[in-house]
SENUTOR-961228 format. One record per residue (C-alpha): residue number from 0; residue in three letters; x, y, z. Coordinates in nm, 4 decimals. Layout:
BEGIN
+-----+------+----------+----------+----------+
: pos : code :        X :        Y :        Z :
+-----+------+----------+----------+----------+
: NUM :  ala :        X :        Y :        Z :
...
+-----+------+----------+----------+----------+
END
This chain:
BEGIN
+-----+------+----------+----------+----------+
: pos : code :        X :        Y :        Z :
+-----+------+----------+----------+----------+
:   0 :  met :  -0.6627 :   1.1505 :  -0.1982 :
:   1 :  leu :  -0.2996 :   1.3617 :  -0.1870 :
:   2 :  gly :  -0.4428 :   1.6794 :   0.1278 :
:   3 :  pro :  -0.4973 :   2.0269 :   0.0411 :
:   4 :  asp :  -0.1252 :   2.0986 :  -0.0340 :
:   5 :  his :  -0.1475 :   1.9553 :  -0.3741 :
:   6 :  gln :  -0.2612 :   2.1163 :  -0.6648 :
:   7 :  gln :  -0.5790 :   1.9469 :  -0.8234 :
:   8 :  arg :  -0.5826 :   1.6546 :  -1.0510 :
:   9 :  phe :  -0.8542 :   1.6622 :  -1.3131 :
:  10 :  leu :  -0.8829 :   1.4087 :  -1.6144 :
:  11 :  pro :  -0.8556 :   1.6744 :  -1.9523 :
:  12 :  thr :  -1.1249 :   1.7226 :  -2.1699 :
:  13 :  arg :  -0.9769 :   2.0398 :  -2.3637 :
:  14 :  phe :  -0.6846 :   2.0708 :  -2.5192 :
:  15 :  thr :  -0.4581 :   2.3121 :  -2.6858 :
:  16 :  val :  -0.3402 :   2.2837 :  -3.0597 :
:  17 :  asp :   0.0016 :   2.1810 :  -2.9417 :
:  18 :  gly :  -0.1994 :   1.8802 :  -2.7675 :
:  19 :  glu :  -0.1114 :   2.0228 :  -2.4125 :
:  20 :  ala :  -0.4208 :   1.9638 :  -2.1375 :
:  21 :  ile :  -0.5879 :   2.2818 :  -2.0794 :
:  22 :  asp :  -0.7468 :   2.3063 :  -1.6764 :
:  23 :  ala :  -1.0491 :   2.4324 :  -1.5823 :
:  24 :  arg :  -0.9416 :   2.7720 :  -1.5653 :
:  25 :  gly :  -0.8256 :   2.7961 :  -1.9009 :
:  26 :  phe :  -0.4329 :   2.7498 :  -1.8317 :
:  27 :  ser :  -0.2048 :   2.4835 :  -1.9934 :
:  28 :  cys :  -0.1176 :   2.1984 :  -1.7805 :
:  29 :  his :   0.2683 :   2.0488 :  -1.8499 :
:  30 :  ser :   0.2215 :   1.7874 :  -1.5627 :
:  31 :  leu :   0.1186 :   1.4478 :  -1.5309 :
:  32 :  ala :  -0.0411 :   1.2401 :  -1.2545 :
:  33 :  cys :  -0.0914 :   0.8231 :  -1.2040 :
:  34 :  pro :  -0.4608 :   0.8249 :  -1.2785 :
:  35 :  lys :  -0.5020 :   0.5708 :  -0.9417 :
:  36 :  cys :  -0.2807 :   0.7202 :  -0.6773 :
:  37 :  his :  -0.2788 :   1.0674 :  -0.8026 :
:  38 :  leu :   0.1206 :   1.1226 :  -0.7695 :
:  39 :  ser :   0.3246 :   1.2960 :  -1.0104 :
:  40 :  val :   0.4346 :   1.1369 :  -1.3240 :
:  41 :  pro :   0.7746 :   1.2418 :  -1.4807 :
:  42 :  arg :   0.7517 :   1.2780 :  -1.8453 :
:  43 :  ser :   1.0668 :   1.0619 :  -1.8994 :
:  44 :  leu :   0.9137 :   0.7624 :  -1.7785 :
:  45 :  val :   0.6406 :   0.7707 :  -2.0543 :
:  46 :  glu :   0.9180 :   0.8779 :  -2.3011 :
:  47 :  leu :   1.1685 :   0.6199 :  -2.1986 :
:  48 :  glu :   1.1185 :   0.2661 :  -2.0121 :
:  49 :  pro :   1.2151 :   0.2217 :  -1.7092 :
:  50 :  leu :   1.4400 :  -0.0176 :  -1.5495 :
:  51 :  phe :   1.3863 :  -0.0753 :  -1.1582 :
:  52 :  leu :   1.6767 :  -0.1676 :  -0.9501 :
:  53 :  ser :   1.6206 :  -0.1852 :  -0.5363 :
:  54 :  ile :   1.9189 :  -0.1218 :  -0.2740 :
:  55 :  phe :   1.8211 :  -0.2881 :   0.0492 :
:  56 :  gly :   2.0409 :  -0.3644 :   0.3753 :
:  57 :  ala :   2.0339 :  -0.3122 :   0.7746 :
:  58 :  pro :   2.0303 :  -0.0275 :   0.9773 :
:  59 :  ala :   2.3691 :   0.1878 :   0.9309 :
:  60 :  ser :   2.4924 :  -0.0753 :   0.6652 :
:  61 :  gly :   2.6422 :   0.2259 :   0.4562 :
:  62 :  lys :   2.3421 :   0.1977 :   0.1843 :
:  63 :  ser :   2.2549 :   0.6021 :   0.1618 :
:  64 :  phe :   2.6634 :   0.6528 :   0.1699 :
:  65 :  phe :   2.6774 :   0.4098 :  -0.0648 :
:  66 :  leu :   2.4305 :   0.5896 :  -0.3045 :
:  67 :  ala :   2.5685 :   0.9100 :  -0.2982 :
:  68 :  ser :   2.8743 :   0.8095 :  -0.3652 :
:  69 :  met :   2.7502 :   0.5607 :  -0.6794 :
:  70 :  thr :   2.5418 :   0.8607 :  -0.8073 :
:  71 :  tyr :   2.7997 :   1.1256 :  -0.7968 :
:  72 :  gln :   3.0499 :   0.8971 :  -0.9293 :
:  73 :  leu :   2.8058 :   0.7911 :  -1.1979 :
:  74 :  arg :   2.7705 :   1.1737 :  -1.2878 :
:  75 :  gln :   3.1379 :   1.2139 :  -1.3559 :
:  76 :  ile :   3.2228 :   0.8724 :  -1.5644 :
:  77 :  met :   2.9221 :   0.8059 :  -1.8050 :
:  78 :  ser :   2.9736 :   1.0433 :  -2.0621 :
:  79 :  ser :   3.3497 :   1.0525 :  -2.0358 :
:  80 :  val :   3.4071 :   0.7083 :  -2.0055 :
:  81 :  phe :   3.1326 :   0.4965 :  -2.1771 :
:  82 :  ala :   2.9734 :   0.7644 :  -2.4075 :
:  83 :  thr :   2.6561 :   0.7092 :  -2.2208 :
:  84 :  ser :   2.4487 :   1.0055 :  -2.0463 :
:  85 :  phe :   2.3463 :   1.0103 :  -1.7115 :
:  86 :  ser :   2.1032 :   1.3014 :  -1.5570 :
:  87 :  asp :   1.8319 :   1.3557 :  -1.2920 :
:  88 :  ala :   1.5127 :   1.2791 :  -1.5200 :
:  89 :  asp :   1.2915 :   1.4455 :  -1.1856 :
:  90 :  pro :   1.4849 :   1.6947 :  -1.0525 :
:  91 :  leu :   1.2439 :   1.7786 :  -0.7707 :
:  92 :  leu :   1.2698 :   1.3443 :  -0.6796 :
:  93 :  asn :   1.6346 :   1.3646 :  -0.6329 :
:  94 :  gln :   1.6788 :   1.6465 :  -0.4630 :
:  95 :  gln :   1.7402 :   1.4342 :  -0.1115 :
:  96 :  leu :   2.0240 :   1.2690 :  -0.3502 :
:  97 :  asn :   2.1496 :   1.5416 :  -0.4804 :
:  98 :  glu :   2.2315 :   1.7025 :  -0.1280 :
:  99 :  tyr :   2.3590 :   1.3953 :   0.0167 :
: 100 :  glu :   2.6553 :   1.4272 :  -0.2913 :
: 101 :  glu :   2.6806 :   1.7821 :  -0.2208 :
: 102 :  ser :   2.7416 :   1.7295 :   0.1836 :
: 103 :  leu :   3.0305 :   1.4419 :   0.0613 :
: 104 :  phe :   3.1902 :   1.5688 :  -0.2181 :
: 105 :  leu :   3.0778 :   1.9077 :  -0.2893 :
: 106 :  asn :   3.1149 :   2.0601 :   0.0999 :
: 107 :  pro :   3.2296 :   2.4096 :   0.1766 :
: 108 :  arg :   3.4051 :   2.2692 :   0.4515 :
: 109 :  ala :   3.6005 :   2.0129 :   0.2487 :
: 110 :  gln :   3.9296 :   2.0548 :   0.3995 :
: 111 :  glu :   3.7268 :   2.0509 :   0.7396 :
: 112 :  met :   3.7218 :   1.7215 :   0.9704 :
: 113 :  cys :   3.3867 :   1.6753 :   0.9918 :
: 114 :  ser :   3.2203 :   1.3495 :   1.1096 :
: 115 :  leu :   3.0369 :   1.0746 :   0.9097 :
: 116 :  ala :   2.6953 :   1.1045 :   1.1206 :
: 117 :  ser :   2.6614 :   1.4520 :   1.0381 :
: 118 :  leu :   2.7456 :   1.4602 :   0.6476 :
: 119 :  ile :   2.4794 :   1.2144 :   0.6129 :
: 120 :  arg :   2.1479 :   1.1646 :   0.7899 :
: 121 :  lys :   1.9938 :   0.8129 :   0.8858 :
: 122 :  thr :   1.7440 :   0.7305 :   0.6445 :
: 123 :  glu :   1.3917 :   0.7179 :   0.7958 :
: 124 :  glu :   1.0739 :   0.5023 :   0.7820 :
: 125 :  gln :   0.8999 :   0.8190 :   0.7048 :
: 126 :  gly :   0.9420 :   1.2068 :   0.6049 :
: 127 :  glu :   1.0466 :   1.3322 :   0.2708 :
: 128 :  leu :   1.0870 :   1.0430 :   0.0943 :
: 129 :  tyr :   0.7882 :   0.9045 :   0.1243 :
: 130 :  asp :   0.4433 :   1.0341 :  -0.0048 :
: 131 :  gln :   0.0761 :   0.9522 :   0.1435 :
: 132 :  val :  -0.2209 :   0.8738 :  -0.0156 :
: 133 :  ser :  -0.5600 :   0.8260 :   0.0873 :
: 134 :  tyr :  -0.7867 :   0.5780 :  -0.0483 :
: 135 :  gly :  -1.1348 :   0.6786 :   0.1658 :
: 136 :  ser :  -1.0465 :   0.5638 :   0.5484 :
: 137 :  gln :  -0.7140 :   0.4420 :   0.4206 :
: 138 :  thr :  -0.3929 :   0.5944 :   0.4325 :
: 139 :  val :  -0.0896 :   0.4387 :   0.2516 :
: 140 :  ser :   0.2810 :   0.5589 :   0.2199 :
: 141 :  tyr :   0.4749 :   0.4960 :  -0.0989 :
: 142 :  pro :   0.8215 :   0.5266 :  -0.1237 :
: 143 :  arg :   0.9926 :   0.7713 :  -0.3629 :
: 144 :  pro :   1.2071 :   0.6947 :  -0.5604 :
: 145 :  phe :   1.5684 :   0.8421 :  -0.7618 :
: 146 :  leu :   1.4902 :   0.8891 :  -1.1321 :
: 147 :  phe :   1.7665 :   0.8956 :  -1.3948 :
: 148 :  ala :   1.7775 :   0.9237 :  -1.7359 :
: 149 :  met :   2.0116 :   0.6722 :  -1.9421 :
: 150 :  gln :   2.0873 :   0.7187 :  -2.3248 :
: 151 :  pro :   2.4105 :   0.6342 :  -2.5575 :
: 152 :  gln :   2.5475 :   0.9135 :  -2.7074 :
: 153 :  pro :   2.7674 :   1.0153 :  -3.0302 :
: 154 :  gly :   3.0386 :   0.8073 :  -3.0341 :
: 155 :  his :   2.8887 :   0.4718 :  -2.7778 :
: 156 :  pro :   2.9383 :   0.1510 :  -3.0015 :
: 157 :  asn :   2.5278 :   0.1282 :  -2.9962 :
: 158 :  ser :   2.4689 :   0.5427 :  -3.0448 :
: 159 :  glu :   2.2200 :   0.4058 :  -3.3663 :
: 160 :  lys :   2.0008 :   0.2525 :  -3.0819 :
: 161 :  ala :   2.0120 :   0.5283 :  -2.8451 :
: 162 :  asp :   1.6035 :   0.5203 :  -2.8516 :
: 163 :  arg :   1.5794 :   0.1492 :  -2.7922 :
: 164 :  leu :   1.8366 :   0.1531 :  -2.5348 :
: 165 :  gly :   1.7650 :   0.4436 :  -2.3338 :
: 166 :  arg :   1.6318 :   0.3855 :  -2.0115 :
: 167 :  val :   1.4736 :   0.5414 :  -1.7169 :
: 168 :  val :   1.6515 :   0.3724 :  -1.3676 :
: 169 :  cys :   1.4221 :   0.3669 :  -1.1154 :
: 170 :  leu :   1.6648 :   0.3464 :  -0.7823 :
: 171 :  tyr :   1.4453 :   0.2535 :  -0.4708 :
: 172 :  asp :   1.6349 :   0.2885 :  -0.1034 :
: 173 :  asn :   1.4403 :   0.2630 :   0.1467 :
: 174 :  ala :   1.5497 :   0.2647 :   0.5457 :
: 175 :  gly :   1.6515 :  -0.0699 :   0.7145 :
: 176 :  glu :   1.3829 :  -0.0548 :   0.9715 :
: 177 :  ser :   1.1789 :  -0.1438 :   0.6919 :
: 178 :  phe :   1.3230 :  -0.4798 :   0.6192 :
: 179 :  gln :   1.2841 :  -0.6151 :   0.9707 :
: 180 :  pro :   1.0162 :  -0.8969 :   1.0065 :
: 181 :  gly :   0.6511 :  -0.7622 :   1.0379 :
: 182 :  lys :   0.7168 :  -0.4375 :   0.8597 :
: 183 :  asp :   0.5373 :  -0.5175 :   0.5729 :
: 184 :  val :   0.1585 :  -0.3949 :   0.5950 :
: 185 :  val :  -0.1411 :  -0.2533 :   0.3953 :
: 186 :  ser :  -0.0565 :   0.0729 :   0.5029 :
: 187 :  ser :   0.3051 :   0.0682 :   0.4357 :
: 188 :  pro :   0.4137 :  -0.1215 :   0.1325 :
: 189 :  val :   0.6983 :   0.0387 :   0.0825 :
: 190 :  thr :   0.9426 :  -0.2904 :  -0.0076 :
: 191 :  arg :   0.7535 :  -0.4244 :  -0.2560 :
: 192 :  his :   0.8801 :  -0.2789 :  -0.5536 :
: 193 :  met :   1.2041 :  -0.5251 :  -0.4983 :
: 194 :  ala :   0.9553 :  -0.8152 :  -0.6296 :
: 195 :  leu :   0.9548 :  -0.6150 :  -1.0009 :
: 196 :  ser :   1.2807 :  -0.4803 :  -0.9800 :
: 197 :  arg :   1.5249 :  -0.6229 :  -1.2465 :
: 198 :  ala :   1.8414 :  -0.6240 :  -1.0056 :
: 199 :  leu :   1.8645 :  -0.6361 :  -0.6460 :
: 200 :  phe :   2.1287 :  -0.4596 :  -0.4126 :
: 201 :  phe :   2.1970 :  -0.5931 :  -0.0772 :
: 202 :  val :   2.4358 :  -0.3800 :   0.1548 :
: 203 :  phe :   2.6085 :  -0.6215 :   0.3610 :
: 204 :  asp :   2.8580 :  -0.4311 :   0.5941 :
: 205 :  pro :   3.1248 :  -0.6312 :   0.7352 :
: 206 :  thr :   3.2061 :  -0.4534 :   1.0265 :
: 207 :  gln :   2.8845 :  -0.4950 :   1.1855 :
: 208 :  asp :   2.9088 :  -0.8592 :   1.1806 :
: 209 :  val :   3.1193 :  -1.0358 :   1.4544 :
: 210 :  arg :   3.2101 :  -1.3465 :   1.3045 :
: 211 :  phe :   3.3810 :  -1.0955 :   1.0534 :
: 212 :  arg :   3.5646 :  -0.9465 :   1.2986 :
: 213 :  asn :   3.6139 :  -1.2220 :   1.4269 :
: 214 :  phe :   3.7785 :  -1.3873 :   1.1600 :
: 215 :  met :   3.9887 :  -1.0180 :   1.0916 :
: 216 :  asp :   4.1046 :  -1.0105 :   1.4766 :
: 217 :  asp :   4.4491 :  -1.2321 :   1.4888 :
: 218 :  gly :   4.6096 :  -0.9522 :   1.7026 :
: 219 :  ser :   4.6985 :  -0.7525 :   1.3926 :
: 220 :  thr :   4.4855 :  -0.7204 :   1.0888 :
: 221 :  leu :   4.2274 :  -0.5342 :   1.2831 :
: 222 :  asn :   4.1942 :  -0.2234 :   1.0992 :
: 223 :  asp :   4.2485 :   0.0736 :   1.3450 :
: 224 :  gln :   3.9493 :   0.2894 :   1.2329 :
: 225 :  met :   3.7394 :  -0.0609 :   1.3262 :
: 226 :  arg :   3.9437 :  -0.0395 :   1.6922 :
: 227 :  gly :   3.8421 :   0.3452 :   1.7381 :
: 228 :  asp :   3.4823 :   0.3594 :   1.5915 :
: 229 :  ser :   3.2523 :   0.3341 :   1.9215 :
: 230 :  gln :   2.9422 :   0.4255 :   1.7412 :
: 231 :  leu :   3.0164 :   0.0819 :   1.5576 :
: 232 :  arg :   2.7440 :  -0.1545 :   1.5830 :
: 233 :  leu :   2.7182 :  -0.5010 :   1.5988 :
: 234 :  ser :   2.4571 :  -0.6735 :   1.4332 :
: 235 :  arg :   2.3086 :  -1.0023 :   1.2569 :
: 236 :  gln :   2.2185 :  -0.8777 :   0.8982 :
: 237 :  glu :   2.1691 :  -1.2396 :   0.7548 :
: 238 :  pro :   1.7346 :  -1.1836 :   0.8613 :
: 239 :  ile :   1.7234 :  -0.8395 :   0.6342 :
: 240 :  leu :   1.8088 :  -1.0955 :   0.3452 :
: 241 :  gln :   1.5859 :  -1.3491 :   0.4530 :
: 242 :  glu :   1.2975 :  -1.1356 :   0.4957 :
: 243 :  ala :   1.3750 :  -0.9326 :   0.1578 :
: 244 :  ala :   1.3668 :  -1.3042 :  -0.0204 :
: 245 :  ala :   0.9766 :  -1.4053 :   0.1834 :
: 246 :  arg :   0.8916 :  -1.1184 :   0.0338 :
: 247 :  ile :   0.9916 :  -1.0768 :  -0.3149 :
: 248 :  arg :   0.9129 :  -1.4990 :  -0.3008 :
: 249 :  arg :   0.5109 :  -1.3443 :  -0.1864 :
: 250 :  tyr :   0.4839 :  -1.1111 :  -0.4275 :
: 251 :  ala :   0.6583 :  -1.2427 :  -0.7512 :
: 252 :  lys :   0.4759 :  -1.5420 :  -0.6597 :
: 253 :  leu :   0.7842 :  -1.7746 :  -0.6916 :
: 254 :  arg :   0.7329 :  -2.1179 :  -0.4981 :
: 255 :  gln :   0.9918 :  -2.2009 :  -0.1913 :
: 256 :  ser :   1.1727 :  -2.4453 :  -0.3611 :
: 257 :  glu :   1.2051 :  -2.1931 :  -0.7058 :
: 258 :  lys :   1.5063 :  -1.9175 :  -0.7148 :
: 259 :  his :   1.4471 :  -1.5886 :  -0.8335 :
: 260 :  arg :   1.5967 :  -1.5573 :  -1.1571 :
: 261 :  arg :   1.6740 :  -1.2026 :  -1.0868 :
: 262 :  pro :   2.0424 :  -1.0944 :  -1.0295 :
: 263 :  leu :   2.1145 :  -1.0257 :  -0.7005 :
: 264 :  phe :   2.4548 :  -0.8300 :  -0.5994 :
: 265 :  val :   2.5437 :  -0.8261 :  -0.2267 :
: 266 :  ile :   2.7694 :  -0.5216 :  -0.1752 :
: 267 :  leu :   3.0434 :  -0.5640 :   0.0971 :
: 268 :  thr :   3.0630 :  -0.2406 :   0.2161 :
: 269 :  lys :   3.3569 :  -0.0543 :   0.3916 :
: 270 :  tyr :   3.6282 :  -0.1914 :   0.1984 :
: 271 :  asp :   3.8595 :   0.0153 :   0.3499 :
: 272 :  ala :   3.8449 :  -0.1591 :   0.6765 :
: 273 :  trp :   3.9571 :  -0.4773 :   0.5586 :
: 274 :  ser :   4.0728 :  -0.4572 :   0.2076 :
: 275 :  his :   4.3812 :  -0.6338 :   0.2674 :
: 276 :  leu :   4.2264 :  -0.9853 :   0.3274 :
: 277 :  leu :   4.1162 :  -0.9239 :  -0.0571 :
: 278 :  glu :   4.3923 :  -0.8130 :  -0.1615 :
: 279 :  gln :   4.5968 :  -1.1343 :   0.0230 :
: 280 :  leu :   4.3496 :  -1.3433 :  -0.1781 :
: 281 :  val :   4.3443 :  -1.1502 :  -0.5025 :
: 282 :  gly :   4.7421 :  -1.1478 :  -0.5295 :
: 283 :  glu :   4.7432 :  -0.7849 :  -0.6104 :
: 284 :  asp :   4.6881 :  -0.4003 :  -0.4120 :
: 285 :  asn :   4.5506 :  -0.2748 :  -0.7378 :
: 286 :  arg :   4.2799 :  -0.0302 :  -0.6231 :
: 287 :  ser :   4.1823 :   0.1089 :  -1.0187 :
: 288 :  glu :   3.8656 :   0.0899 :  -1.1783 :
: 289 :  pro :   3.8024 :  -0.1656 :  -1.4032 :
: 290 :  trp :   3.7433 :  -0.0478 :  -1.7189 :
: 291 :  lys :   3.9918 :  -0.0109 :  -2.0574 :
: 292 :  pro :   4.0000 :   0.1953 :  -2.3288 :
: 293 :  ile :   3.8145 :   0.0491 :  -2.6596 :
: 294 :  gly :   3.8076 :   0.3301 :  -2.9160 :
: 295 :  gln :   3.7800 :   0.7405 :  -2.9257 :
: 296 :  thr :   3.4852 :   0.9343 :  -3.0215 :
: 297 :  gln :   3.4314 :   1.1571 :  -3.2948 :
: 298 :  ser :   3.5533 :   1.4115 :  -3.0868 :
: 299 :  gly :   3.8550 :   1.2304 :  -2.9959 :
: 300 :  glu :   3.7694 :   1.1281 :  -2.6510 :
: 301 :  arg :   3.8283 :   0.7642 :  -2.5560 :
: 302 :  ile :   3.5653 :   0.4862 :  -2.5101 :
: 303 :  his :   3.6269 :   0.2488 :  -2.2129 :
: 304 :  gly :   3.4441 :  -0.1026 :  -2.1898 :
: 305 :  leu :   3.4113 :  -0.2540 :  -1.8613 :
: 306 :  asp :   3.6308 :  -0.5309 :  -1.7687 :
: 307 :  met :   3.4328 :  -0.8126 :  -1.6683 :
: 308 :  asp :   3.7615 :  -1.0702 :  -1.6322 :
: 309 :  arg :   3.8626 :  -0.8127 :  -1.3142 :
: 310 :  ile :   3.5503 :  -0.7842 :  -1.2136 :
: 311 :  glu :   3.4324 :  -1.1821 :  -1.1831 :
: 312 :  arg :   3.7972 :  -1.2527 :  -1.0554 :
: 313 :  tyr :   3.7121 :  -1.0256 :  -0.7176 :
: 314 :  ala :   3.3708 :  -1.1348 :  -0.7233 :
: 315 :  arg :   3.4952 :  -1.5434 :  -0.6694 :
: 316 :  phe :   3.7168 :  -1.4004 :  -0.4196 :
: 317 :  ser :   3.4658 :  -1.2029 :  -0.2499 :
: 318 :  arg :   3.2924 :  -1.5004 :  -0.1705 :
: 319 :  his :   3.5190 :  -1.7251 :  -0.1329 :
: 320 :  leu :   3.6240 :  -1.4715 :   0.1522 :
: 321 :  met :   3.2579 :  -1.4547 :   0.2385 :
: 322 :  gln :   3.1926 :  -1.8430 :   0.2604 :
: 323 :  arg :   3.5195 :  -1.8454 :   0.5424 :
: 324 :  ala :   3.3960 :  -1.5904 :   0.7214 :
: 325 :  cys :   2.9832 :  -1.5971 :   0.7005 :
: 326 :  pro :   2.8767 :  -1.8716 :   0.5152 :
: 327 :  asp :   2.5066 :  -1.8110 :   0.6219 :
: 328 :  ile :   2.5073 :  -1.5114 :   0.4113 :
: 329 :  val :   2.6235 :  -1.6809 :   0.1150 :
: 330 :  ala :   2.3828 :  -1.9600 :   0.1809 :
: 331 :  ala :   2.1061 :  -1.7736 :   0.2517 :
: 332 :  ala :   2.1764 :  -1.5527 :  -0.1311 :
: 333 :  glu :   2.2408 :  -1.8332 :  -0.3073 :
: 334 :  thr :   1.9490 :  -2.0808 :  -0.1777 :
: 335 :  phe :   1.7072 :  -1.7714 :  -0.2828 :
: 336 :  ala :   1.8522 :  -1.6493 :  -0.6295 :
: 337 :  ser :   2.0031 :  -1.7967 :  -0.9330 :
: 338 :  his :   2.2632 :  -1.5720 :  -0.9830 :
: 339 :  val :   2.4627 :  -1.4247 :  -0.7009 :
: 340 :  thr :   2.7624 :  -1.1697 :  -0.7178 :
: 341 :  phe :   2.9676 :  -1.0602 :  -0.4233 :
: 342 :  leu :   3.1519 :  -0.7341 :  -0.4498 :
: 343 :  pro :   3.3778 :  -0.5173 :  -0.2650 :
: 344 :  ala :   3.3322 :  -0.1280 :  -0.2445 :
: 345 :  ser :   3.3951 :   0.1589 :  -0.0167 :
: 346 :  ala :   3.1446 :   0.4798 :  -0.0363 :
: 347 :  val :   3.4708 :   0.7179 :   0.0429 :
: 348 :  gly :   3.7822 :   0.5239 :   0.0273 :
: 349 :  trp :   4.0656 :   0.5123 :   0.2417 :
: 350 :  cys :   4.0289 :   0.8933 :   0.4593 :
: 351 :  thr :   3.8321 :   0.8010 :   0.7843 :
: 352 :  his :   3.9794 :   0.8363 :   1.0981 :
: 353 :  pro :   3.8197 :   0.7793 :   1.4812 :
: 354 :  gly :   3.8128 :   1.0895 :   1.7051 :
: 355 :  arg :   3.9964 :   1.0921 :   1.9893 :
: 356 :  lys :   3.7173 :   1.2185 :   2.2402 :
: 357 :  asp :   3.4209 :   1.1080 :   2.1073 :
: 358 :  gly :   3.5264 :   0.7604 :   1.9105 :
: 359 :  gln :   3.3294 :   0.8663 :   1.6248 :
: 360 :  leu :   3.4747 :   0.8325 :   1.2723 :
: 361 :  tyr :   3.5734 :   1.1441 :   1.0719 :
: 362 :  met :   3.7177 :   1.2807 :   0.7100 :
: 363 :  arg :   3.7730 :   1.5483 :   0.4996 :
: 364 :  pro :   3.5319 :   1.5262 :   0.2384 :
: 365 :  ala :   3.8175 :   1.6470 :   0.0409 :
: 366 :  glu :   4.0291 :   1.3450 :   0.0731 :
: 367 :  ala :   3.7106 :   1.1207 :  -0.0193 :
: 368 :  arg :   3.8455 :   0.8519 :  -0.2698 :
: 369 :  pro :   3.5325 :   0.6055 :  -0.3358 :
: 370 :  phe :   3.6652 :   0.2554 :  -0.4528 :
: 371 :  trp :   3.4336 :   0.0680 :  -0.6849 :
: 372 :  val :   3.1423 :   0.2169 :  -0.6027 :
: 373 :  thr :   3.0278 :   0.2401 :  -0.9533 :
: 374 :  val :   3.0747 :  -0.1262 :  -1.0390 :
: 375 :  pro :   2.7497 :  -0.3209 :  -0.8767 :
: 376 :  phe :   2.5352 :  -0.0881 :  -1.1003 :
: 377 :  leu :   2.7377 :  -0.1019 :  -1.3761 :
: 378 :  tyr :   2.8171 :  -0.4521 :  -1.3685 :
: 379 :  ala :   2.3887 :  -0.5050 :  -1.3327 :
: 380 :  leu :   2.3396 :  -0.2890 :  -1.6275 :
: 381 :  ala :   2.5885 :  -0.5082 :  -1.8842 :
: 382 :  arg :   2.4068 :  -0.8169 :  -1.7173 :
: 383 :  cys :   2.0339 :  -0.6761 :  -1.7231 :
: 384 :  his :   2.0417 :  -0.4632 :  -2.0277 :
: 385 :  pro :   2.3155 :  -0.5731 :  -2.2491 :
: 386 :  gly :   2.3952 :  -0.3006 :  -2.5410 :
: 387 :  leu :   2.3787 :   0.0099 :  -2.2734 :
: 388 :  ile :   2.7448 :   0.0149 :  -2.0953 :
: 389 :  pro :   3.0260 :  -0.1030 :  -2.3425 :
: 390 :  val :   3.2044 :  -0.4374 :  -2.2442 :
: 391 :  leu :   3.5537 :  -0.5115 :  -2.2834 :
: 392 :  lys :   3.5002 :  -0.8914 :  -2.3880 :
: 393 :  arg :   3.7540 :  -1.2339 :  -2.2930 :
: 394 :  gln :   3.8284 :  -1.2406 :  -2.6099 :
: 395 :  gly :   3.9391 :  -0.8362 :  -2.6170 :
: 396 :  ala :   3.5630 :  -0.7922 :  -2.8745 :
: 397 :  thr :   3.3661 :  -0.5162 :  -2.7256 :
: 398 :  ser :   2.9616 :  -0.5040 :  -2.7395 :
+-----+------+----------+----------+----------+
END
């Protein structure tokens, strides 16, 4: 089913005294496979309950940059800030994402000016992020998820519930073209994971929307980055959201008048290009992360709680801004899902510069300072799976 280059799958009938399966040649087998499609199954998915999250958006909306920046930042903060582990559940499945992280944040040319296009290549509709399975004469392409294991650590408010609260987070990232109408076929069901996801992340690039750009361009506020980027494309992104909503309704068996009960997060990327607009509405230019200390671990490290009030305040003003600039995006999102949250984010921060000759955007990887890239993920976990991420409640209590 997987071709001659893959190891043979077998139904075990003999076992060692330790319970390991013995193959036809008498060797112990340590890997697991799905009995239906024969693809490998990480043991972490058997030991911890999975939590599915889906990221989707238009081509060139910045999904891969956002995802790489988010996972790298989560590796840095989850243990030290929230006393929660965050590690690869399967390094092989996460290999491509790890390479993206290294290119952005651990680049040996960190002090050199690099074009953004050279740092992370575009996600394709086929290739190493997909697996081909043959069911007789029919070949089906499946997307590979990125898997991360999360569990409370000592000092966490719910550390005694680590086994119950622990999860394997399964993140799916597809090429933007996969969400275009007509691309969901039997041989390529690459977006059907969205119907099973506990939370949906729609990556919306305001700089690609001509109405948002016109809303910004009053003769002085249009960011130099947007003026100089000759590669910047303008495209309608609401058809991607509408097509995703139609597929989810189809596979989740929802009526047209019925709203999806799983939360939808609209991530407004490239915040560095339009931050002044939101800062004017919020009334502050505070670019700190939205969490505060709530206690200490036994080793003396501080534990932080997610500042829900501040996140929701930024979410309200982000929705207000989108309602003024792109009301159809707001309408499409809120018609589809019962819980919609708009959040700003910047994968690399205020460090991009247009090239003088080719007009492409350049940056020094060492200068990358992401803004709020982890917030949609953390806020989604706080909403979908309470107890794993410590939260600063409105009354000042923690949970």
